[in-house]
N, C-alpha and C positions, 0 to 999 in steps of 0.2 A: 587504492585503499580509501575507504570512506571514514573520515575522522569526524566524530560527533562527541559532544560533551557527554559524560556519564549520565547526566540527568535526562537526556533525550532517549526515549524509548521508541521502538519501531514496531508497529502493529500492521500485520498483513491480513487483509480480508480473505477468508477462505471461499466466500461466495464470489463467483465471477461477476464482473461489472460490465455494463454497457459503456463503452468508451465515448459515446456521444455526450455523456454527462460532463459538464464543466464544473467549475469550482462550487457553485451553489448546490449542484446535485451531489457532489462528493461530500460536502459538508453535511448535507442531509443524511447520507449513508453513514457517516461517522457517528452522528447523533443517534439515529434510529436503529441501525443494524448493529454497529460495533459498540454502541453505548459508551462512546468516548467523548472527550471534550476537544473540539477542533482548535480551541484557543490555547491548548496546553503546551504547544511547541513540539509535541511528539510528531513523528512521521507516520502517516497512514498510507499504505501501499495497496494498490488495486491492480488486478490483471483482467484482461478480457477473455472471452470464451475460447478463442482460438489459441491463446497463449502467446500472441505476437506483440501485444501492447502492454506496457506497464505504466501506471501513473502514480505519482507520489504527491501527497498533499500535506502541507504544514503551514503553521502560522509563524511569522517572523517578527512579531510585535507591532508591525504597521499594516499588515495585510496578509492575505493568503497567497501562497506560492504553490504552483503545480509544476512538476517536472514530468515529462512524458518521454518514454523511449519506445520506438517501434522497430522491431527486428525486420530486416529485409528477407532473411531466410531463417527457418527453424522456429523454435518456441522457447520461452522461458521455462526453466525447471523449477517448479514451485515446490516449497518445502513441506507439503502435506499430502496425505492420502485421501481417498474418497471417504474413509471412515471418519477422518477428522472433520470433514465438511459437515457431516451429519451431527457431530457432537457440539461444535462451537462455530461461531460466526467469524472469529479471527484468531490469530496466534501471534505471539510476540517472538521476534528474532533479534539477533545481534547485528551490529553494523557490518561486521565481516561477512555474515551470511547474506545480507542484502547486496553487498558488493559482489559476491560470487554469483548471485542470481542475475544481476544486471550485466555481468560480463559476457 
């Protein structure tokens, strides 16, 4: 189970991401595509096109932290449909939902 303070929000990018991007590229995506503040302490989650990689970016008061998970088999089950992708660039989920996605 993922335990986060209630003040921390989790934003998932509905647009798939090139996982060659490192911290600076993800920070740019947060600002320009998700219209978020990377220094807010919130978690920003990105998935690759094949659905085999997930990357989480957050600010911990001293610097950026990225967490990456790569599946050996299968794909992540993302919590949105193709209709959602056309409507908005990101969606907000709960910590329990993120934990289920990453398992």
